[in-house]
PyMOL Python script that loads the backbone (N, CA, C, O; Angstrom):
from pymol import cmd

cmd.read_pdbstr("""\
ATOM      1  N   UNK A   1       7.844  20.280  -6.317  1.00  0.00           N
ATOM      2  CA  UNK A   1       8.525  20.264  -4.755  1.00  0.00           C
ATOM      3  C   UNK A   1       7.975  20.862  -4.294  1.00  0.00           C
ATOM      4  O   UNK A   1       7.179  21.685  -4.747  1.00  0.00           O
ATOM      5  N   UNK A   2       8.384  20.492  -2.695  1.00  0.00           N
ATOM      6  CA  UNK A   2       7.767  20.612  -1.130  1.00  0.00           C
ATOM      7  C   UNK A   2       8.986  21.607  -0.828  1.00  0.00           C
ATOM      8  O   UNK A   2      10.158  21.443  -1.166  1.00  0.00           O
ATOM      9  N   UNK A   3       8.498  22.555  -0.194  1.00  0.00           N
ATOM     10  CA  UNK A   3       9.678  23.406   0.569  1.00  0.00           C
ATOM     11  C   UNK A   3       9.372  23.484   1.989  1.00  0.00           C
ATOM     12  O   UNK A   3      10.193  23.422   2.904  1.00  0.00           O
ATOM     13  N   UNK A   4       7.776  23.662   2.112  1.00  0.00           N
ATOM     14  CA  UNK A   4       7.800  23.888   3.058  1.00  0.00           C
ATOM     15  C   UNK A   4       6.224  23.196   3.946  1.00  0.00           C
ATOM     16  O   UNK A   4       5.447  22.620   3.186  1.00  0.00           O
ATOM     17  N   UNK A   5       5.947  23.241   4.953  1.00  0.00           N
ATOM     18  CA  UNK A   5       5.236  22.557   5.836  1.00  0.00           C
ATOM     19  C   UNK A   5       3.808  23.164   4.899  1.00  0.00           C
ATOM     20  O   UNK A   5       3.498  22.336   4.042  1.00  0.00           O
ATOM     21  N   UNK A   6       3.394  23.734   4.896  1.00  0.00           N
ATOM     22  CA  UNK A   6       1.775  23.699   4.511  1.00  0.00           C
ATOM     23  C   UNK A   6       1.845  23.069   3.155  1.00  0.00           C
ATOM     24  O   UNK A   6       0.821  22.595   2.662  1.00  0.00           O
ATOM     25  N   UNK A   7       3.002  23.034   2.514  1.00  0.00           N
ATOM     26  CA  UNK A   7       2.646  22.435   1.254  1.00  0.00           C
ATOM     27  C   UNK A   7       2.769  21.192   1.128  1.00  0.00           C
ATOM     28  O   UNK A   7       2.065  20.635   0.286  1.00  0.00           O
ATOM     29  N   UNK A   8       3.604  20.493   1.849  1.00  0.00           N
ATOM     30  CA  UNK A   8       3.782  18.686   2.604  1.00  0.00           C
ATOM     31  C   UNK A   8       2.420  18.727   3.201  1.00  0.00           C
ATOM     32  O   UNK A   8       1.801  17.947   2.477  1.00  0.00           O
ATOM     33  N   UNK A   9       1.730  19.097   3.939  1.00  0.00           N
ATOM     34  CA  UNK A   9       0.504  18.860   4.540  1.00  0.00           C
ATOM     35  C   UNK A   9      -0.342  18.805   3.053  1.00  0.00           C
ATOM     36  O   UNK A   9      -0.876  17.727   2.790  1.00  0.00           O
ATOM     37  N   UNK A  10      -0.444  19.603   2.352  1.00  0.00           N
ATOM     38  CA  UNK A  10      -1.722  19.479   1.016  1.00  0.00           C
ATOM     39  C   UNK A  10      -1.223  18.287   0.280  1.00  0.00           C
ATOM     40  O   UNK A  10      -2.167  17.690  -0.238  1.00  0.00           O
ATOM     41  N   UNK A  11       0.262  17.570  -0.014  1.00  0.00           N
ATOM     42  CA  UNK A  11       0.391  16.863  -0.622  1.00  0.00           C
ATOM     43  C   UNK A  11      -0.056  15.729   0.156  1.00  0.00           C
ATOM     44  O   UNK A  11      -0.781  15.075  -0.594  1.00  0.00           O
ATOM     45  N   UNK A  12       0.028  15.087   1.459  1.00  0.00           N
ATOM     46  CA  UNK A  12      -0.153  14.251   2.269  1.00  0.00           C
ATOM     47  C   UNK A  12      -1.702  13.649   1.903  1.00  0.00           C
ATOM     48  O   UNK A  12      -2.073  12.616   1.345  1.00  0.00           O
ATOM     49  N   UNK A  13      -2.635  15.149   2.670  1.00  0.00           N
ATOM     50  CA  UNK A  13      -3.821  14.989   2.397  1.00  0.00           C
ATOM     51  C   UNK A  13      -4.368  14.212   1.087  1.00  0.00           C
ATOM     52  O   UNK A  13      -5.328  13.450   1.201  1.00  0.00           O
ATOM     53  N   UNK A  14      -3.560  14.479  -0.504  1.00  0.00           N
ATOM     54  CA  UNK A  14      -4.340  14.333  -1.130  1.00  0.00           C
ATOM     55  C   UNK A  14      -3.868  12.937  -1.835  1.00  0.00           C
ATOM     56  O   UNK A  14      -4.478  12.301  -2.695  1.00  0.00           O
ATOM     57  N   UNK A  15      -2.529  12.621  -1.189  1.00  0.00           N
ATOM     58  CA  UNK A  15      -2.098  11.408  -0.950  1.00  0.00           C
ATOM     59  C   UNK A  15      -2.864  10.481  -0.190  1.00  0.00           C
ATOM     60  O   UNK A  15      -3.200   9.681  -1.064  1.00  0.00           O
ATOM     61  N   UNK A  16      -3.214  10.192   0.570  1.00  0.00           N
ATOM     62  CA  UNK A  16      -3.617   9.808   1.576  1.00  0.00           C
ATOM     63  C   UNK A  16      -5.800   9.583   0.784  1.00  0.00           C
ATOM     64  O   UNK A  16      -6.608   8.654   0.803  1.00  0.00           O
ATOM     65  N   UNK A  17      -5.820  10.682   0.372  1.00  0.00           N
ATOM     66  CA  UNK A  17      -7.554  10.892   0.039  1.00  0.00           C
ATOM     67  C   UNK A  17      -7.634   9.932  -1.442  1.00  0.00           C
ATOM     68  O   UNK A  17      -8.749   9.475  -1.695  1.00  0.00           O
ATOM     69  N   UNK A  18      -6.266   9.546  -2.626  1.00  0.00           N
ATOM     70  CA  UNK A  18      -6.584   9.399  -3.668  1.00  0.00           C
ATOM     71  C   UNK A  18      -6.105   7.695  -3.662  1.00  0.00           C
ATOM     72  O   UNK A  18      -6.907   6.768  -3.781  1.00  0.00           O
ATOM     73  N   UNK A  19      -4.442   7.524  -3.475  1.00  0.00           N
ATOM     74  CA  UNK A  19      -3.389   6.073  -3.486  1.00  0.00           C
ATOM     75  C   UNK A  19      -3.203   5.562  -2.299  1.00  0.00           C
ATOM     76  O   UNK A  19      -3.270   4.397  -1.908  1.00  0.00           O
ATOM     77  N   UNK A  20      -2.964   6.541  -1.761  1.00  0.00           N
ATOM     78  CA  UNK A  20      -3.269   5.711  -0.108  1.00  0.00           C
ATOM     79  C   UNK A  20      -4.298   4.797   0.199  1.00  0.00           C
ATOM     80  O   UNK A  20      -4.314   3.569   0.273  1.00  0.00           O
ATOM     81  N   UNK A  21      -5.612   6.137   0.449  1.00  0.00           N
ATOM     82  CA  UNK A  21      -6.915   5.220   0.617  1.00  0.00           C
ATOM     83  C   UNK A  21      -7.351   4.314   0.355  1.00  0.00           C
ATOM     84  O   UNK A  21      -7.866   3.585   1.203  1.00  0.00           O
ATOM     85  N   UNK A  22      -7.302   3.981  -1.085  1.00  0.00           N
ATOM     86  CA  UNK A  22      -7.950   3.236  -2.216  1.00  0.00           C
ATOM     87  C   UNK A  22      -6.822   2.257  -2.632  1.00  0.00           C
ATOM     88  O   UNK A  22      -7.212   1.526  -3.542  1.00  0.00           O
ATOM     89  N   UNK A  23      -5.515   2.010  -2.239  1.00  0.00           N
ATOM     90  CA  UNK A  23      -4.359   0.903  -2.582  1.00  0.00           C
ATOM     91  C   UNK A  23      -4.167   0.861  -1.178  1.00  0.00           C
ATOM     92  O   UNK A  23      -4.904   0.404  -0.305  1.00  0.00           O
ATOM     93  N   UNK A  24      -2.894   1.493  -1.088  1.00  0.00           N
ATOM     94  CA  UNK A  24      -1.976   0.314   0.357  1.00  0.00           C
ATOM     95  C   UNK A  24      -3.080   0.447   1.354  1.00  0.00           C
ATOM     96  O   UNK A  24      -3.261  -0.672   1.834  1.00  0.00           O
ATOM     97  N   UNK A  25      -3.668   1.073   1.732  1.00  0.00           N
ATOM     98  CA  UNK A  25      -4.535   1.365   3.235  1.00  0.00           C
ATOM     99  C   UNK A  25      -5.498   0.507   3.191  1.00  0.00           C
ATOM    100  O   UNK A  25      -5.665  -0.356   4.053  1.00  0.00           O
ATOM    101  N   UNK A  26      -6.166   0.654   2.257  1.00  0.00           N
ATOM    102  CA  UNK A  26      -7.289  -0.903   1.673  1.00  0.00           C
ATOM    103  C   UNK A  26      -6.915  -2.216   1.909  1.00  0.00           C
ATOM    104  O   UNK A  26      -7.474  -3.095   2.564  1.00  0.00           O
ATOM    105  N   UNK A  27      -5.656  -2.215   1.135  1.00  0.00           N
ATOM    106  CA  UNK A  27      -5.141  -3.568   1.775  1.00  0.00           C
ATOM    107  C   UNK A  27      -4.497  -3.974   2.637  1.00  0.00           C
ATOM    108  O   UNK A  27      -4.147  -5.151   2.729  1.00  0.00           O
ATOM    109  N   UNK A  28      -4.136  -2.820   3.661  1.00  0.00           N
ATOM    110  CA  UNK A  28      -3.911  -3.080   5.518  1.00  0.00           C
ATOM    111  C   UNK A  28      -5.194  -3.719   5.595  1.00  0.00           C
ATOM    112  O   UNK A  28      -5.316  -4.931   5.773  1.00  0.00           O
ATOM    113  N   UNK A  29      -5.921  -3.112   5.494  1.00  0.00           N
ATOM    114  CA  UNK A  29      -7.285  -3.248   6.592  1.00  0.00           C
ATOM    115  C   UNK A  29      -7.636  -5.067   6.104  1.00  0.00           C
ATOM    116  O   UNK A  29      -7.721  -6.087   6.787  1.00  0.00           O
ATOM    117  N   UNK A  30      -7.760  -4.826   4.701  1.00  0.00           N
ATOM    118  CA  UNK A  30      -8.141  -6.272   4.441  1.00  0.00           C
ATOM    119  C   UNK A  30      -7.550  -6.997   5.294  1.00  0.00           C
ATOM    120  O   UNK A  30      -8.195  -7.411   6.257  1.00  0.00           O
ATOM    121  N   UNK A  31      -5.955  -7.374   5.116  1.00  0.00           N
ATOM    122  CA  UNK A  31      -4.627  -8.384   5.907  1.00  0.00           C
ATOM    123  C   UNK A  31      -4.705  -7.866   7.328  1.00  0.00           C
ATOM    124  O   UNK A  31      -3.674  -8.408   7.726  1.00  0.00           O
ATOM    125  N   UNK A  32      -5.044  -7.387   8.113  1.00  0.00           N
ATOM    126  CA  UNK A  32      -5.786  -6.786   9.369  1.00  0.00           C
ATOM    127  C   UNK A  32      -7.326  -8.197   9.728  1.00  0.00           C
ATOM    128  O   UNK A  32      -7.523  -9.200  10.414  1.00  0.00           O
ATOM    129  N   UNK A  33      -7.771  -7.651   9.091  1.00  0.00           N
ATOM    130  CA  UNK A  33      -9.265  -8.599   9.036  1.00  0.00           C
ATOM    131  C   UNK A  33      -8.702 -10.155   8.547  1.00  0.00           C
ATOM    132  O   UNK A  33      -9.267 -11.073   9.140  1.00  0.00           O
ATOM    133  N   UNK A  34      -8.004 -10.430   7.873  1.00  0.00           N
ATOM    134  CA  UNK A  34      -7.686 -11.624   7.385  1.00  0.00           C
ATOM    135  C   UNK A  34      -7.117 -12.323   8.547  1.00  0.00           C
ATOM    136  O   UNK A  34      -7.670 -13.348   8.946  1.00  0.00           O
ATOM    137  N   UNK A  35      -5.848 -11.773   9.248  1.00  0.00           N
ATOM    138  CA  UNK A  35      -5.191 -12.082  10.751  1.00  0.00           C
ATOM    139  C   UNK A  35      -6.408 -12.536  11.476  1.00  0.00           C
ATOM    140  O   UNK A  35      -6.643 -13.672  11.889  1.00  0.00           O
ATOM    141  N   UNK A  36      -7.033 -11.630  11.550  1.00  0.00           N
ATOM    142  CA  UNK A  36      -8.317 -12.106  12.374  1.00  0.00           C
ATOM    143  C   UNK A  36      -8.773 -13.110  12.371  1.00  0.00           C
ATOM    144  O   UNK A  36      -9.229 -13.697  13.352  1.00  0.00           O
ATOM    145  N   UNK A  37      -8.742 -13.391  11.546  1.00  0.00           N
ATOM    146  CA  UNK A  37      -9.972 -14.986  11.130  1.00  0.00           C
ATOM    147  C   UNK A  37      -9.082 -16.048  11.052  1.00  0.00           C
ATOM    148  O   UNK A  37      -9.461 -17.215  10.958  1.00  0.00           O
ATOM    149  N   UNK A  38      -7.442 -15.567  11.102  1.00  0.00           N
ATOM    150  CA  UNK A  38      -6.454 -16.446  10.584  1.00  0.00           C
ATOM    151  C   UNK A  38      -6.430 -16.757   9.669  1.00  0.00           C
ATOM    152  O   UNK A  38      -6.019 -17.916   9.718  1.00  0.00           O
ATOM    153  N   UNK A  39      -6.641 -16.448   8.565  1.00  0.00           N
ATOM    154  CA  UNK A  39      -6.654 -16.520   6.866  1.00  0.00           C
ATOM    155  C   UNK A  39      -6.003 -16.401   6.547  1.00  0.00           C
ATOM    156  O   UNK A  39      -6.030 -15.368   5.879  1.00  0.00           O
ATOM    157  N   UNK A  40      -4.592 -17.162   6.524  1.00  0.00           N
ATOM    158  CA  UNK A  40      -3.324 -16.496   6.005  1.00  0.00           C
ATOM    159  C   UNK A  40      -2.995 -16.835   4.561  1.00  0.00           C
ATOM    160  O   UNK A  40      -2.103 -16.446   3.808  1.00  0.00           O
ATOM    161  N   UNK A  41      -4.025 -17.704   4.416  1.00  0.00           N
ATOM    162  CA  UNK A  41      -4.184 -18.056   2.635  1.00  0.00           C
ATOM    163  C   UNK A  41      -4.033 -16.736   1.723  1.00  0.00           C
ATOM    164  O   UNK A  41      -3.287 -16.392   0.806  1.00  0.00           O
ATOM    165  N   UNK A  42      -5.358 -16.038   2.589  1.00  0.00           N
ATOM    166  CA  UNK A  42      -5.568 -14.984   1.939  1.00  0.00           C
ATOM    167  C   UNK A  42      -4.532 -13.325   2.244  1.00  0.00           C
ATOM    168  O   UNK A  42      -4.720 -12.190   1.808  1.00  0.00           O
ATOM    169  N   UNK A  43      -3.545 -13.836   3.089  1.00  0.00           N
ATOM    170  CA  UNK A  43      -2.698 -12.480   3.243  1.00  0.00           C
ATOM    171  C   UNK A  43      -1.789 -13.323   1.486  1.00  0.00           C
ATOM    172  O   UNK A  43      -2.049 -12.732   0.437  1.00  0.00           O
ATOM    173  N   UNK A  44      -1.172 -14.151   1.430  1.00  0.00           N
ATOM    174  CA  UNK A  44      -0.353 -14.946   0.743  1.00  0.00           C
ATOM    175  C   UNK A  44      -1.175 -14.189  -0.708  1.00  0.00           C
ATOM    176  O   UNK A  44      -0.475 -13.538  -1.484  1.00  0.00           O
ATOM    177  N   UNK A  45      -2.283 -14.304  -0.902  1.00  0.00           N
ATOM    178  CA  UNK A  45      -3.368 -13.689  -2.009  1.00  0.00           C
ATOM    179  C   UNK A  45      -3.100 -12.116  -2.229  1.00  0.00           C
ATOM    180  O   UNK A  45      -2.864 -11.570  -3.307  1.00  0.00           O
ATOM    181  N   UNK A  46      -3.182 -11.573  -1.089  1.00  0.00           N
ATOM    182  CA  UNK A  46      -2.818 -10.314  -1.249  1.00  0.00           C
ATOM    183  C   UNK A  46      -1.264  -9.849  -1.593  1.00  0.00           C
ATOM    184  O   UNK A  46      -0.975  -9.138  -2.556  1.00  0.00           O
ATOM    185  N   UNK A  47      -0.473 -10.289  -0.793  1.00  0.00           N
ATOM    186  CA  UNK A  47       0.522 -10.525  -1.292  1.00  0.00           C
ATOM    187  C   UNK A  47       1.081 -10.432  -3.148  1.00  0.00           C
ATOM    188  O   UNK A  47       1.780  -9.646  -3.789  1.00  0.00           O
ATOM    189  N   UNK A  48       0.453 -11.474  -3.412  1.00  0.00           N
ATOM    190  CA  UNK A  48       0.536 -11.694  -4.846  1.00  0.00           C
ATOM    191  C   UNK A  48      -0.088 -10.554  -5.627  1.00  0.00           C
ATOM    192  O   UNK A  48       0.576 -10.012  -6.510  1.00  0.00           O
ATOM    193  N   UNK A  49      -1.091 -10.232  -5.406  1.00  0.00           N
ATOM    194  CA  UNK A  49      -2.079  -9.007  -5.832  1.00  0.00           C
ATOM    195  C   UNK A  49      -0.948  -8.231  -5.693  1.00  0.00           C
ATOM    196  O   UNK A  49      -0.156  -8.244  -6.635  1.00  0.00           O
ATOM    197  N   UNK A  50      -0.584  -7.253  -4.285  1.00  0.00           N
ATOM    198  CA  UNK A  50      -0.395  -6.336  -4.760  1.00  0.00           C
ATOM    199  C   UNK A  50       1.387  -6.088  -5.353  1.00  0.00           C
ATOM    200  O   UNK A  50       1.976  -5.020  -5.517  1.00  0.00           O
ATOM    201  N   UNK A  51       1.854  -7.395  -5.552  1.00  0.00           N
ATOM    202  CA  UNK A  51       3.295  -7.528  -6.149  1.00  0.00           C
ATOM    203  C   UNK A  51       2.777  -7.067  -7.282  1.00  0.00           C
ATOM    204  O   UNK A  51       2.952  -5.939  -7.742  1.00  0.00           O
ATOM    205  N   UNK A  52       1.789  -8.404  -7.988  1.00  0.00           N
ATOM    206  CA  UNK A  52       1.574  -8.079  -9.855  1.00  0.00           C
ATOM    207  C   UNK A  52       1.221  -6.851 -10.127  1.00  0.00           C
ATOM    208  O   UNK A  52       1.283  -6.481 -11.299  1.00  0.00           O
ATOM    209  N   UNK A  53       0.822  -6.046  -9.212  1.00  0.00           N
ATOM    210  CA  UNK A  53       0.154  -4.948  -9.435  1.00  0.00           C
ATOM    211  C   UNK A  53       1.106  -3.719 -10.123  1.00  0.00           C
ATOM    212  O   UNK A  53       0.775  -2.970 -11.042  1.00  0.00           O
ATOM    213  N   UNK A  54       2.225  -3.748  -9.479  1.00  0.00           N
ATOM    214  CA  UNK A  54       3.630  -3.238  -9.444  1.00  0.00           C
ATOM    215  C   UNK A  54       3.902  -3.064 -10.702  1.00  0.00           C
ATOM    216  O   UNK A  54       3.954  -4.103 -11.359  1.00  0.00           O
ATOM    217  N   UNK A  55       4.145  -1.814 -11.406  1.00  0.00           N
ATOM    218  CA  UNK A  55       4.505  -2.424 -12.608  1.00  0.00           C
ATOM    219  C   UNK A  55       5.906  -2.584 -13.347  1.00  0.00           C
ATOM    220  O   UNK A  55       6.228  -3.292 -14.301  1.00  0.00           O
ATOM    221  N   UNK A  56       6.621  -1.687 -12.582  1.00  0.00           N
ATOM    222  CA  UNK A  56       7.955  -1.883 -12.944  1.00  0.00           C
ATOM    223  C   UNK A  56       8.857  -3.053 -12.118  1.00  0.00           C
ATOM    224  O   UNK A  56       9.048  -3.217 -10.913  1.00  0.00           O
ATOM    225  N   UNK A  57       9.264  -3.697 -13.157  1.00  0.00           N
ATOM    226  CA  UNK A  57      10.383  -4.912 -12.239  1.00  0.00           C
ATOM    227  C   UNK A  57      11.676  -4.783 -10.917  1.00  0.00           C
ATOM    228  O   UNK A  57      12.401  -5.508 -10.237  1.00  0.00           O
ATOM    229  N   UNK A  58      11.340  -3.283 -11.146  1.00  0.00           N
ATOM    230  CA  UNK A  58      12.968  -2.815 -10.329  1.00  0.00           C
ATOM    231  C   UNK A  58      11.915  -2.509  -8.984  1.00  0.00           C
ATOM    232  O   UNK A  58      12.106  -2.991  -7.868  1.00  0.00           O
ATOM    233  N   UNK A  59      10.852  -1.668  -9.319  1.00  0.00           N
ATOM    234  CA  UNK A  59       9.995  -1.285  -7.892  1.00  0.00           C
ATOM    235  C   UNK A  59       9.534  -2.736  -7.192  1.00  0.00           C
ATOM    236  O   UNK A  59       9.195  -2.678  -6.009  1.00  0.00           O
ATOM    237  N   UNK A  60       9.503  -4.121  -7.915  1.00  0.00           N
ATOM    238  CA  UNK A  60       8.583  -5.333  -7.212  1.00  0.00           C
ATOM    239  C   UNK A  60       9.889  -5.522  -6.549  1.00  0.00           C
ATOM    240  O   UNK A  60      10.031  -5.533  -5.326  1.00  0.00           O
ATOM    241  N   UNK A  61      10.806  -5.666  -7.387  1.00  0.00           N
ATOM    242  CA  UNK A  61      12.287  -6.556  -6.491  1.00  0.00           C
ATOM    243  C   UNK A  61      12.719  -5.548  -5.556  1.00  0.00           C
ATOM    244  O   UNK A  61      13.676  -6.044  -4.963  1.00  0.00           O
ATOM    245  N   UNK A  62      12.505  -4.405  -5.130  1.00  0.00           N
ATOM    246  CA  UNK A  62      12.911  -3.588  -4.643  1.00  0.00           C
ATOM    247  C   UNK A  62      11.947  -3.432  -3.393  1.00  0.00           C
ATOM    248  O   UNK A  62      12.206  -2.681  -2.453  1.00  0.00           O
ATOM    249  N   UNK A  63      10.645  -4.332  -3.490  1.00  0.00           N
ATOM    250  CA  UNK A  63       9.048  -3.983  -2.346  1.00  0.00           C
ATOM    251  C   UNK A  63       9.958  -5.405  -1.576  1.00  0.00           C
ATOM    252  O   UNK A  63      10.189  -5.547  -0.375  1.00  0.00           O
ATOM    253  N   UNK A  64      10.350  -6.338  -2.719  1.00  0.00           N
ATOM    254  CA  UNK A  64      10.340  -7.686  -1.706  1.00  0.00           C
ATOM    255  C   UNK A  64      11.486  -7.435  -0.859  1.00  0.00           C
ATOM    256  O   UNK A  64      11.380  -7.975   0.242  1.00  0.00           O
ATOM    257  N   UNK A  65      12.636  -6.725  -1.057  1.00  0.00           N
ATOM    258  CA  UNK A  65      13.658  -6.751  -0.067  1.00  0.00           C
ATOM    259  C   UNK A  65      13.654  -6.108   1.141  1.00  0.00           C
ATOM    260  O   UNK A  65      14.321  -6.403   2.133  1.00  0.00           O
ATOM    261  N   UNK A  66      12.573  -4.878   0.962  1.00  0.00           N
ATOM    262  CA  UNK A  66      12.343  -4.511   2.154  1.00  0.00           C
ATOM    263  C   UNK A  66      11.462  -5.020   2.786  1.00  0.00           C
ATOM    264  O   UNK A  66      11.244  -4.659   3.943  1.00  0.00           O
TER     265      UNK A  66
END
""", "prot")
cmd.dss("prot")
cmd.show_as("cartoon", "prot")
cmd.util.cbc("prot")
cmd.orient("prot")
């Protein structure tokens, strides 16, 4: 449980260096590259891949609503 700003900073840095950087962050980068190339089929492919990579059905459905 994070109680103070320094603890949050440590958590955020670790999250960025691991999960975000090689997951969501990489996907955002790839999506922007596909948009620049007007490759909208690639965007749909990335959406499908990220949706399928989410294990829990509840999480997948909640993400779609967002």
